[in-house]
C-alpha positions as CSV (number, residue, x, y, z in Angstrom):
1,G,128.4,120.5,123.0
2,Q,125.8,119.5,122.0
3,D,123.5,117.0,122.7
4,P,124.0,113.4,120.7
5,E,120.3,112.4,121.8
6,A,117.1,114.5,120.6
7,H,113.3,112.3,122.5
8,V,110.6,113.2,122.5
9,M,108.0,111.4,124.8
10,Y,103.9,110.0,124.1
11,E,101.6,109.6,127.2
12,L,99.6,105.9,125.6
13,G,97.6,105.3,128.7
14,G,97.9,101.4,127.7
15,N,95.0,102.9,124.9
16,Y,97.2,102.2,122.0
17,A,97.9,98.7,120.2
18,E,100.8,99.7,117.7
19,F,103.0,102.5,116.2
20,L,104.0,103.0,112.7
21,T,106.7,105.3,111.1
22,D,109.1,104.6,108.8
23,I,112.3,106.1,109.3
24,G,115.2,107.2,107.7
25,I,117.2,110.2,107.4
26,D,116.6,113.2,105.0
27,D,117.3,113.7,101.9
28,E,118.3,117.4,101.8
29,A,120.6,116.2,104.9
30,P,124.5,116.2,103.8
31,P,126.7,113.6,102.9
32,G,128.3,111.4,106.1
33,S,124.8,112.3,107.9
34,S,124.4,109.0,110.3
35,A,122.0,108.9,112.8
36,T,120.4,106.1,115.5
37,F,116.6,105.3,115.5
38,Q,115.2,103.9,119.0
39,V,112.0,103.2,119.8
40,W,111.2,102.5,124.0
41,I,108.6,101.1,125.6
42,D,107.6,102.0,128.9
43,G,111.3,102.3,129.9
44,Q,112.5,99.4,128.4
45,P,114.5,99.8,124.3
46,E,112.0,98.4,121.7
47,F,114.5,98.8,119.0
48,D,116.7,100.0,118.2
49,S,117.9,100.7,113.7
50,G,122.3,100.7,115.0
51,I,123.9,103.2,112.2
52,M,121.9,104.5,109.3
53,Q,123.7,106.4,106.3
54,A,122.2,109.2,104.7
55,Q,122.8,106.8,101.3
56,S,120.4,104.1,104.0
57,P,116.7,102.8,102.2
58,V,114.4,103.9,104.7
59,R,112.7,101.2,107.7
60,H,109.1,100.0,108.1
61,L,108.4,99.7,111.8
62,R,105.5,97.5,113.2
63,I,105.7,98.3,117.1
64,G,103.3,96.8,119.4
65,V,102.5,98.6,122.1
66,A,100.1,96.8,123.1
67,G,99.6,97.8,127.0
68,A,101.8,100.5,127.4
69,K,101.8,103.8,129.5
70,I,104.5,105.6,127.6
71,L,106.6,105.9,124.6
72,K,109.5,107.3,123.9
73,L,111.1,107.8,120.7
74,V,115.4,109.0,119.7
75,V,117.3,109.7,118.4
76,T,120.8,109.9,118.7
77,D,123.6,111.8,116.1
78,G,125.4,107.9,115.3
79,G,128.5,108.7,117.0
80,N,130.1,111.5,114.0
81,G,127.7,114.6,115.6
82,N,124.6,115.7,114.7
83,L,125.7,118.9,112.4
84,G,122.9,118.7,109.7
85,D,121.8,115.4,111.0
86,N,118.3,115.8,109.3
87,T,116.1,112.7,110.3
88,D,113.0,111.3,109.7
89,W,109.7,109.1,110.9
90,A,107.7,109.7,108.4
91,G,103.9,109.1,108.4
92,A,104.5,108.0,112.0
93,R,100.5,107.1,113.4
94,L,99.6,104.7,117.1
95,I,96.7,102.5,115.8
96,A,94.2,101.6,118.4
97,K,93.3,98.9,120.2
């Protein structure tokens, strides 16, 4: 089957203060699309969006990462498979200390 999770990791080296991004399901995703967005810092869960639907409003995240070594961004399939789940981490950026 298809992997219910996709993730990307960034090595921060303790050099950043904040991680900012807007999260949501892409406007072009089919109706019924859903996903869960998670942010992990140094192996610990820092944020979980819960299930977001295609119609869910964009959410703005501002997460402190001071001293963090590893930032991991995770998207899961929302429990209904990942077919058509186009997810966006819009404007994702790190703010230096």
